[in-house]
C-alpha positions as CSV (number, residue, x, y, z in Angstrom):
1,M,25.1,-43.8,74.0
2,S,26.5,-41.7,77.0
3,S,24.6,-38.9,78.6
4,A,27.3,-36.3,77.3
5,Q,26.7,-37.3,73.8
6,Y,22.9,-37.2,74.3
7,Q,23.1,-33.6,75.6
8,A,25.0,-32.5,72.5
9,L,22.4,-33.6,70.0
10,E,19.8,-31.1,68.5
11,P,16.6,-31.1,70.6
12,Q,13.9,-33.2,69.1
13,T,10.2,-32.3,68.8
14,S,7.1,-34.4,68.4
15,D,4.3,-34.0,65.7
16,E,2.1,-32.6,68.4
17,D,4.7,-29.9,69.2
18,N,5.0,-29.0,65.6
19,E,1.2,-28.6,65.3
20,D,1.2,-26.3,68.4
21,I,4.0,-24.1,66.8
22,E,2.2,-23.9,63.5
23,R,-1.1,-23.0,65.3
24,R,0.7,-20.1,67.1
25,A,2.2,-18.9,63.8
26,H,-1.3,-18.7,62.2
27,Q,-2.6,-16.7,65.1
28,N,0.1,-14.1,64.3
29,H,-0.6,-14.2,60.5
30,H,-0.2,-10.4,60.2
31,R,3.5,-10.7,60.5
32,C,6.0,-13.3,59.3
33,P,8.7,-14.8,61.6
34,T,12.2,-13.7,60.8
35,A,14.0,-16.3,62.9
36,P,13.1,-19.9,63.5
37,H,11.8,-21.0,66.9
38,P,14.4,-22.9,68.8
39,M,12.2,-25.9,68.9
40,V,11.2,-25.8,65.2
41,R,13.0,-27.7,62.5
42,K,14.2,-26.0,59.3
43,G,11.5,-27.7,57.2
44,S,8.8,-26.4,59.4
45,V,10.2,-22.8,59.1
46,G,9.8,-22.9,55.2
47,M,6.3,-24.3,55.5
48,G,5.3,-21.5,57.9
49,R,6.7,-18.9,55.5
50,R,4.8,-20.3,52.6
51,R,1.5,-20.4,54.5
52,C,2.0,-16.8,55.5
53,V,2.7,-15.5,51.9
54,L,-0.2,-17.6,50.3
55,P,-3.1,-15.4,51.6
56,L,-1.3,-12.3,50.4
57,V,-0.9,-13.7,46.9
58,V,-4.6,-14.8,46.8
59,A,-5.7,-11.4,47.9
60,A,-3.6,-9.6,45.3
61,L,-4.9,-11.8,42.5
62,F,-8.5,-11.2,43.7
63,F,-8.0,-7.4,43.7
64,I,-6.5,-7.5,40.1
65,A,-9.4,-9.6,38.8
66,C,-11.9,-7.2,40.3
67,C,-10.2,-4.2,38.6
68,Y,-10.0,-6.0,35.3
69,L,-13.7,-6.9,35.3
70,T,-14.9,-3.5,36.2
71,L,-12.9,-1.6,33.5
72,S,-14.5,-1.2,30.1
73,G,-13.1,-2.9,27.0
74,D,-11.7,0.4,25.6
75,T,-10.0,1.2,28.9
76,R,-8.5,-2.2,29.1
77,I,-7.0,-1.9,25.6
78,A,-5.7,1.6,26.3
79,L,-3.9,0.3,29.5
80,G,-2.5,-2.6,27.5
81,L,-4.5,-5.2,29.4
82,G,-6.2,-6.7,26.3
83,G,-9.8,-7.8,26.6
84,G,-11.1,-6.4,23.3
85,S,-13.3,-8.8,21.3
86,E,-12.1,-10.0,17.9
87,D,-13.6,-8.3,14.9
88,S,-16.9,-9.8,13.7
89,E,-17.4,-10.4,10.0
90,E,-19.5,-7.2,9.8
91,G,-16.9,-5.2,11.8
92,S,-14.1,-6.3,9.5
93,H,-16.0,-5.1,6.5
94,H,-15.5,-1.6,7.7
95,E,-12.0,-1.8,9.0
96,L,-10.4,-0.1,5.9
97,G,-12.3,3.1,6.2
98,K,-13.3,4.0,9.8
99,Q,-11.2,2.3,12.5
100,G,-9.9,4.2,15.5
101,V,-6.8,6.3,15.3
102,Q,-5.2,4.0,17.9
103,F,-4.7,1.3,15.2
104,Q,-2.8,3.6,12.9
105,E,-0.4,4.6,15.6
106,S,0.1,1.2,17.1
107,R,0.3,-0.9,13.9
108,P,3.7,-1.5,12.2
109,P,4.7,0.8,9.3
110,D,4.1,-2.0,6.8
111,W,0.5,-2.7,7.7
112,L,-0.5,-1.4,4.3
113,L,0.8,-4.6,2.9
114,R,-2.6,-6.1,3.7
115,Y,-3.3,-5.5,0.0
116,T,0.2,-5.8,-1.4
117,R,2.7,-8.6,-1.9
118,Q,5.1,-9.1,1.0
119,A,7.9,-10.6,-1.0
120,E,11.2,-8.9,-0.5
121,H,11.8,-8.5,-4.3
122,L,8.6,-6.4,-4.8
123,E,9.3,-3.1,-6.4
124,A,8.3,0.1,-4.6
125,A,4.7,0.9,-5.3
126,R,4.1,3.3,-8.2
127,P,1.3,5.8,-8.3
128,E,-0.5,4.0,-11.1
129,F,-0.9,0.9,-8.9
130,Q,-2.9,3.0,-6.3
131,G,-1.3,1.0,-3.5
132,F,-2.6,-2.4,-4.4
133,G,0.3,-4.5,-5.4
134,N,1.7,-5.8,-8.7
135,V,-0.9,-6.1,-11.4
136,T,1.3,-8.6,-13.4
137,D,0.5,-11.2,-10.8
138,S,-1.9,-13.9,-11.8
139,I,-5.3,-14.2,-10.1
140,Q,-4.2,-17.4,-8.4
141,E,-1.1,-15.7,-6.9
142,T,-3.2,-12.8,-5.7
143,E,-5.6,-15.1,-3.9
144,V,-2.8,-16.8,-2.0
145,D,-0.3,-14.0,-1.4
146,E,-2.3,-10.9,-1.0
147,Y,-5.7,-11.7,0.4
148,D,-4.7,-14.5,2.7
149,I,-2.4,-12.3,4.8
150,E,-5.0,-12.1,7.6
151,L,-4.9,-15.9,8.0
152,K,-1.1,-16.1,7.9
153,Q,-0.5,-13.2,10.3
154,P,-3.4,-13.0,12.8
155,E,-1.4,-10.6,14.9
156,L,-2.0,-7.9,12.3
157,K,-5.7,-8.1,12.9
158,P,-6.7,-5.4,15.3
159,K,-9.0,-5.6,18.2
160,K,-12.4,-4.1,17.8
161,I,-13.0,-0.8,19.4
162,R,-16.6,0.3,19.8
163,T,-16.6,3.7,18.2
164,R,-19.1,5.7,16.2
165,H,-19.4,5.1,12.5
166,R,-17.0,7.8,11.3
167,F,-14.6,8.3,8.4
168,N,-11.0,8.3,9.3
169,P,-8.9,10.0,6.6
170,K,-5.5,9.0,8.1
171,I,-6.2,5.3,7.9
172,H,-8.4,5.4,4.8
173,S,-5.9,7.3,2.7
174,M,-3.2,4.7,3.4
175,N,-5.3,2.1,1.5
176,F,-7.2,4.2,-1.1
177,R,-5.5,7.1,-2.7
178,P,-7.7,9.8,-4.3
179,L,-8.4,9.6,-8.0
180,N,-6.1,11.7,-10.1
181,E,-7.4,11.0,-13.6
182,S,-7.2,13.8,-16.2
183,L,-10.6,14.0,-17.9
184,H,-11.0,14.7,-21.6
185,I,-14.7,15.3,-22.4
186,C,-15.5,14.8,-26.0
187,S,-19.1,16.1,-25.9
188,E,-22.0,16.1,-23.5
189,S,-25.7,17.1,-23.4
190,Y,-28.0,17.6,-20.4
191,E,-31.2,18.0,-22.5
192,D,-33.6,15.1,-22.5
193,R,-34.9,14.8,-26.1
194,R,-36.1,11.2,-26.0
195,Q,-39.2,10.1,-27.9
196,F,-39.3,6.6,-26.5
197,M,-40.2,7.4,-22.9
198,Q,-42.5,5.4,-20.7
199,D,-46.2,6.1,-20.9
200,K,-46.2,9.2,-18.7
201,P,-45.4,12.8,-19.2
202,R,-41.8,13.7,-18.6
203,S,-42.8,16.1,-15.8
204,D,-44.2,13.1,-13.8
205,Y,-40.6,11.8,-13.3
206,G,-39.2,15.1,-12.1
207,Q,-38.8,14.1,-8.5
208,L,-37.0,10.8,-9.2
209,P,-33.3,10.6,-8.3
210,V,-31.0,10.6,-11.4
211,I,-29.3,7.3,-12.3
212,Y,-25.8,7.8,-13.5
213,F,-25.2,4.9,-15.8
214,V,-21.5,4.3,-16.4
215,T,-20.6,2.4,-19.5
216,P,-17.0,1.5,-20.3
217,T,-16.4,0.7,-23.9
218,Y,-13.5,0.1,-26.3
219,P,-13.0,0.2,-30.1
220,R,-14.0,-3.1,-31.9
221,R,-16.3,-4.1,-34.7
222,E,-19.1,-4.8,-32.2
223,Q,-18.8,-1.5,-30.3
224,I,-21.4,0.6,-32.2
225,P,-24.0,-2.3,-32.5
226,E,-23.8,-3.0,-28.7
227,L,-24.0,0.7,-27.8
228,T,-27.0,1.0,-30.1
229,R,-28.8,-1.9,-28.5
230,L,-28.1,-0.6,-25.0
231,A,-29.3,2.9,-26.0
232,H,-32.7,1.5,-27.0
233,T,-33.1,0.1,-23.5
234,L,-32.0,3.4,-21.9
235,L,-34.5,5.3,-24.1
236,H,-37.2,4.0,-21.8
237,V,-35.6,4.9,-18.5
238,P,-36.5,8.4,-17.2
239,R,-34.1,10.6,-15.2
240,L,-30.9,8.9,-16.5
241,H,-27.5,10.4,-17.4
242,W,-25.3,8.2,-19.5
243,L,-21.6,8.3,-18.9
244,V,-19.8,6.7,-21.9
245,A,-16.1,6.3,-21.3
246,D,-14.2,5.1,-24.4
247,D,-10.8,3.3,-24.1
248,Q,-8.9,5.3,-26.7
249,E,-6.7,8.3,-27.0
250,K,-8.8,10.5,-29.3
251,C,-12.5,11.3,-29.5
252,N,-14.6,9.5,-32.0
253,D,-16.7,12.0,-33.9
254,F,-19.1,9.3,-35.1
255,M,-19.9,8.3,-31.6
256,D,-20.6,11.9,-30.6
257,T,-23.1,12.1,-33.5
258,L,-24.6,8.7,-32.5
259,L,-25.1,9.7,-28.8
260,N,-26.6,13.0,-29.7
261,R,-29.0,11.3,-32.0
262,F,-30.4,9.1,-29.2
263,G,-31.4,12.1,-27.2
264,I,-30.4,10.6,-23.9
265,P,-28.6,13.1,-21.6
266,F,-25.0,11.9,-21.8
267,T,-21.3,12.6,-21.3
268,H,-18.8,11.1,-23.7
269,M,-15.2,11.0,-22.5
270,V,-12.0,9.2,-23.6
271,S,-10.1,7.3,-20.9
272,P,-7.4,5.0,-22.3
273,M,-6.0,2.2,-20.3
274,P,-2.4,3.0,-19.2
275,S,0.0,1.5,-21.8
276,K,1.9,-0.7,-19.3
277,F,-1.3,-2.7,-18.5
278,R,-2.3,-3.4,-22.1
279,N,0.0,-6.5,-22.5
280,E,-0.8,-8.0,-19.1
281,K,-2.7,-11.3,-18.9
282,P,-5.3,-10.7,-17.6
283,A,-5.5,-7.0,-18.3
284,P,-7.6,-4.7,-16.0
285,R,-10.2,-3.9,-18.7
286,G,-12.7,-1.2,-18.0
287,V,-10.9,0.1,-14.9
288,A,-9.6,3.3,-16.5
289,N,-13.1,4.0,-17.9
290,R,-14.8,3.6,-14.6
291,R,-12.2,5.6,-12.8
292,A,-12.7,8.5,-15.2
293,A,-16.4,8.4,-14.5
294,L,-15.9,8.4,-10.8
295,Q,-13.6,11.4,-11.3
296,W,-16.3,13.2,-13.3
297,L,-18.9,12.6,-10.5
298,R,-16.4,13.9,-7.9
299,Q,-15.6,17.0,-9.9
300,H,-19.3,17.8,-10.4
301,N,-19.8,17.3,-6.6
302,L,-22.8,15.2,-7.2
303,T,-24.4,13.8,-4.0
304,N,-27.9,13.2,-5.2
305,G,-28.5,10.2,-7.4
306,I,-27.6,6.6,-8.0
307,L,-24.4,5.2,-9.5
308,Y,-24.6,2.1,-11.6
309,F,-21.9,0.4,-13.7
310,G,-23.5,-1.0,-16.9
311,D,-21.4,-2.7,-19.5
312,D,-22.2,-2.2,-23.1
313,D,-22.8,-5.9,-23.8
314,N,-25.1,-6.7,-20.9
315,T,-28.9,-7.2,-21.2
316,Y,-31.1,-5.2,-18.8
317,D,-34.7,-5.7,-17.6
318,L,-36.4,-2.3,-17.3
319,R,-37.6,-3.2,-13.8
320,L,-33.9,-3.0,-12.7
321,F,-33.9,0.8,-13.0
322,T,-37.0,1.1,-10.8
323,E,-35.4,-1.2,-8.2
324,I,-32.0,0.6,-8.0
325,R,-33.5,4.0,-7.8
326,K,-34.6,3.1,-4.2
327,T,-31.0,2.6,-3.1
328,Q,-30.2,4.3,0.2
329,R,-26.6,3.1,0.6
330,V,-25.7,0.0,-1.5
331,S,-28.2,-2.3,-3.1
332,M,-27.4,-5.7,-4.6
333,F,-29.2,-8.3,-6.8
334,P,-28.3,-11.4,-8.8
335,V,-26.7,-11.3,-12.2
336,G,-27.4,-14.1,-14.7
337,L,-24.9,-16.0,-16.9
338,I,-21.9,-15.6,-14.6
339,A,-19.2,-18.3,-14.7
340,D,-19.8,-21.9,-13.7
341,Y,-23.0,-21.5,-11.7
342,G,-24.7,-19.3,-14.3
343,V,-25.5,-16.8,-11.6
344,S,-23.8,-14.6,-9.0
345,G,-25.5,-12.8,-6.2
346,P,-26.3,-12.4,-2.5
347,V,-27.7,-15.0,-0.2
348,V,-30.7,-13.5,1.7
349,R,-32.3,-14.8,4.9
350,K,-35.3,-13.0,6.5
351,G,-34.8,-10.0,4.3
352,K,-31.1,-9.6,5.1
353,V,-28.0,-10.4,3.0
354,V,-25.9,-12.9,5.0
355,A,-23.5,-14.3,2.3
356,F,-22.9,-14.6,-1.4
357,L,-23.2,-17.3,-4.1
358,D,-20.4,-17.1,-6.7
359,S,-18.3,-19.8,-8.3
360,W,-15.1,-17.8,-7.9
361,V,-14.5,-16.5,-4.4
362,A,-10.7,-16.1,-4.4
363,G,-10.5,-14.4,-1.1
364,R,-12.9,-11.6,-2.1
365,R,-14.9,-10.1,0.7
366,W,-17.6,-9.0,-1.9
367,P,-17.7,-11.7,-4.6
368,V,-20.2,-9.9,-6.8
369,D,-20.3,-8.9,-10.5
370,M,-19.9,-5.3,-11.6
371,A,-23.5,-5.2,-12.8
372,G,-24.8,-6.7,-9.5
373,F,-24.9,-3.5,-7.3
374,A,-25.8,0.2,-7.2
375,V,-24.5,2.9,-4.9
376,N,-26.3,6.0,-3.6
377,L,-24.1,9.1,-4.3
378,E,-24.9,10.7,-1.0
379,Y,-23.5,7.7,0.8
380,M,-20.4,7.5,-1.5
381,A,-19.7,11.2,-0.9
382,Q,-18.7,10.3,2.7
383,Y,-15.6,8.6,1.3
384,P,-13.2,11.0,-0.6
385,Y,-10.8,8.1,-1.3
386,V,-13.3,6.1,-3.3
387,N,-11.3,4.1,-5.8
388,M,-11.2,1.2,-8.2
389,P,-7.6,-0.2,-8.5
390,Y,-6.0,-1.8,-11.5
391,K,-6.3,-5.3,-10.0
392,P,-7.9,-7.8,-12.5
393,G,-10.7,-9.8,-10.9
394,Y,-10.9,-7.7,-7.7
395,E,-12.3,-4.4,-9.1
396,E,-15.7,-4.8,-7.6
397,D,-14.4,-6.1,-4.2
398,L,-11.9,-3.3,-3.7
399,F,-14.3,-0.6,-4.9
400,L,-16.9,-1.7,-2.3
401,R,-14.2,-1.8,0.3
402,S,-13.2,1.8,-0.5
403,I,-16.6,3.0,0.4
404,G,-16.6,1.2,3.8
405,L,-19.4,-1.2,3.0
406,K,-20.7,-3.4,5.8
407,I,-22.9,-6.4,5.2
408,N,-25.8,-5.2,7.3
409,Q,-26.0,-2.1,5.1
410,I,-26.7,-4.0,1.9
411,E,-30.3,-3.7,0.5
412,P,-31.4,-6.8,-1.4
413,R,-33.4,-6.0,-4.6
414,G,-35.2,-8.1,-7.2
415,N,-37.8,-9.6,-4.9
416,N,-35.3,-10.5,-2.2
417,C,-32.7,-11.5,-4.8
418,T,-35.0,-14.1,-6.3
419,E,-35.3,-12.6,-9.8
420,I,-32.7,-11.9,-12.5
421,L,-32.9,-8.3,-13.8
422,V,-29.6,-8.2,-15.5
423,W,-27.8,-10.7,-17.7
424,H,-24.1,-10.9,-18.4
425,T,-24.4,-11.5,-22.1
426,Q,-21.3,-11.3,-24.2
427,T,-20.6,-10.9,-27.9
428,K,-17.7,-12.8,-29.4
429,S,-15.3,-10.3,-30.9
430,K,-13.9,-10.8,-34.4
431,K,-11.3,-9.2,-36.5
432,L,-12.1,-6.1,-38.5
433,G,-13.8,-7.0,-41.8
434,M,-11.8,-6.2,-45.0
435,V,-13.3,-5.5,-48.4
436,R,-11.0,-5.4,-51.4
437,L,-12.4,-2.7,-53.7
438,E,-10.7,-0.1,-55.9
439,S,-11.1,3.4,-54.5
440,K,-12.3,4.6,-57.9
441,Y,-15.6,2.7,-57.4
442,L,-16.3,4.3,-54.0
443,D,-18.0,7.3,-55.6
444,D,-21.6,8.3,-55.9
445,R,-22.3,5.9,-58.7
446,S,-23.6,3.5,-56.0
447,N,-24.3,3.3,-52.3
448,L,-21.2,1.4,-51.5
449,G,-18.9,4.4,-51.1
450,A,-21.1,5.9,-48.3
451,L,-21.9,2.5,-46.8
452,L,-18.4,1.4,-46.5
453,S,-17.3,4.8,-45.2
454,N,-19.8,4.6,-42.4
455,L,-18.7,1.1,-41.5
456,K,-15.1,2.3,-41.3
457,L,-16.1,5.1,-38.9
458,M,-17.9,2.5,-36.8
459,G,-14.9,0.3,-36.7
460,V,-16.8,-2.6,-38.4
461,A,-15.1,-2.9,-41.8
462,S,-12.5,-1.3,-43.9
463,T,-11.6,-1.2,-47.6
464,T,-8.3,-2.1,-49.2
465,E,-7.0,-2.2,-52.8
466,N,-4.3,-4.9,-52.4
467,E,-5.2,-7.3,-49.6
468,G,-7.5,-10.4,-49.7
469,R,-10.0,-11.5,-52.3
470,N,-11.7,-9.0,-54.7
471,A,-15.1,-8.0,-53.6
472,L,-17.8,-10.1,-55.4
473,I,-21.2,-8.9,-56.3
474,S,-24.0,-11.4,-57.2
475,K,-26.9,-11.0,-59.6
476,N,-29.5,-13.6,-60.4
477,G,-27.6,-16.1,-58.2
478,K,-24.3,-15.6,-60.1
479,E,-21.1,-14.1,-58.7
480,K,-19.6,-11.3,-60.8
481,P,-16.6,-9.1,-60.4
482,H,-17.6,-5.8,-58.9
483,S,-16.1,-4.0,-61.9
484,D,-18.8,-5.4,-64.1
485,I,-21.6,-3.8,-62.0
486,L,-19.9,-0.6,-60.8
487,S,-18.2,0.5,-64.0
């Protein structure tokens, strides 16, 4: 190679020269070179630039991390930086009633579908549904489509904001509409005329809170016998007002007379199930009755006392009433003869309710029986949107959600939920009895006229002149036509 060609080549540098150039570049780290050194190769220029930018990037990241850690969780969320902890189980129990206003403003308009079906073919919610989806759906469909939405769409689950325990009407009203039942009171009495009181003067019970015992009932041949049996339990319970809500259109005069005869302070009202629900399988039985009772309590502005839902076919230990009268917010206790396990109730550890035992969970946050809890009216009065929707199988769960219940507020009763104080006994319903008997024999010549007339008023039996077998009367072990005896 000639000397002329050699001079035309790009000057070469050794590894030591490159190290010296890089060392000088680091000494001037406060500014980056804009032009390469005449003795530096192109690769070395890129490396120098990267080593200059790297400390700036590290410093910026360090500054952002410090700001993030020093800000509170609420401030981070407000700035859109995240950092809020996920809802705990206890926090999620309260999310329907009292979450921050930020959630309502930031959630999508259809967040109410947490309790409604998301299928595109769903009809617009009607007032009678109270915002809880289609009642015609089966329980299995409800379990998958309505109450599993949180698992399918975790993005709808809000971050927990540490706020005070306050009622938020904007959010609560979107889930639980106020009751709008029209009440029809048949009769009522506030005078206590009972003779079968406990072994103390009535004045000794004057300071006890009143138990408002709500009993839904409906016409059937067992209705009057079961109400009679229940009444003779309630005769021994001081300071109790019995709310009897009958599922029929018109008042039953016989029932008014019966309730008056017991002497228990009572209110008798009629509250028929909406006709569109009567042919549904399963039908929301007892919901209209309990809703009417809740409306009665709201109209009377009662904030001192205990609410308890007591079916007419249950069996009650008298100790139950002493236990629930202590309720501060919501008390719970086991119920016997429930479904496959034969029991339903809370699981208690160290005096606190931590879970529930029930053979049918179905996505229910509160898998309890209607007879397994009592509510203090002062606590319930904080929630003007208290409700019980027409949703078969979920009446208890959604009612307890509507009052913002949290698991750490539950008070276990019945010796830490080890005793059964209420049994879910049931009577098999049969068709109305029919007695074929000519009307001419239903006069005062025998007792049969008055007896069968009372049975008809009770809904137990009726008489006919042209259906079924003729009524037989026996004497000395022999059957004879009733005409032979009554003529």
